[in-house]
N, C-alpha and C positions, 0 to 999 in steps of 0.2 A: 483456606483459599483453594479454589478448584484448579484443575489443570489449565483451563483456558486463561484464567486470571494470572496464573504463574507464568505461562507462556507469554502473555501480553506484557507483563512487567519486564521479563528478560529481553524480549525482542524490541520493545520500545526503548529500553536503555541502550541496546546494541545499535539500533538505528540512529539514535541521537549521537552516539560516539563515532560511528562509522556508517554514514548513510550510503547504502548501496542497494541496487535493485533486487538482489536475491533476499536480503534481509527484509526489504520492503514487501516483497511478495508474501513472505511468511507472516509478517506482522499484519498485513492486510487480510490475509486468510483467517487469522485468529480473530481479528475484529469482526469479520464477516460472520464467522461462526458464533460470535457473541451477540449477533443481531445489530451490530454497529455498522450498518452498510454504508452510510455516508462517510464515516471516518475511514472505513476500508478503502472506499473509492478515492478519498483524498490522499491516502498513503500510496495507493497504486499510481495515481497521477504524478505524484512526486517521483516515484520510482521509474516511471516512463521517462521523465526528464533525465534521470541519472543514467539509465541504460535501457533503452527500449528493446534492445536485442537480447537481453538476458532471457535464457530459455525458461527458467523457473518462473520468472515474472510473466512471460508470454503464456505459458500453460495455465497459470493461476488465473490470470485475467480472462483468458479464453473460456475457462470453465465457469467463472462466476459473474463477470461483468464485461462481456465482449464489446458492449457499446462504447467503452472507454477508448477503443482504437479509433473511433469516428470523431472524437472530440479534438478541438484544436489544442496545441500545447498549453500547459498551465500558464506560462508566461503571457500568453495571449488571452487567457480566460481569467480576467481580473476578479471574478466572483468566487474563485475557489480558495478556500481557506485550508492550508495544510497544517494549521496549528503550530505546535512547537517544532515541527520538522522542517 
């Protein structure tokens, strides 16, 4: 298993146990680096709901998917699937 896959497993488990914006920022970045851009965006959307002011989350989204800041909140965007999170 590669580093990204190991990081994904660790962060995914952590986010399920303790959903917070900073873990979500890192989990989304790992997914992004794995080429799973839609899954990353879904995690980042969920993380924005948790704490849009988290600096790690803000920096990560700004560098990778700044368009997310222009979207309505997930609760208003019924088409977004956040999977098991």
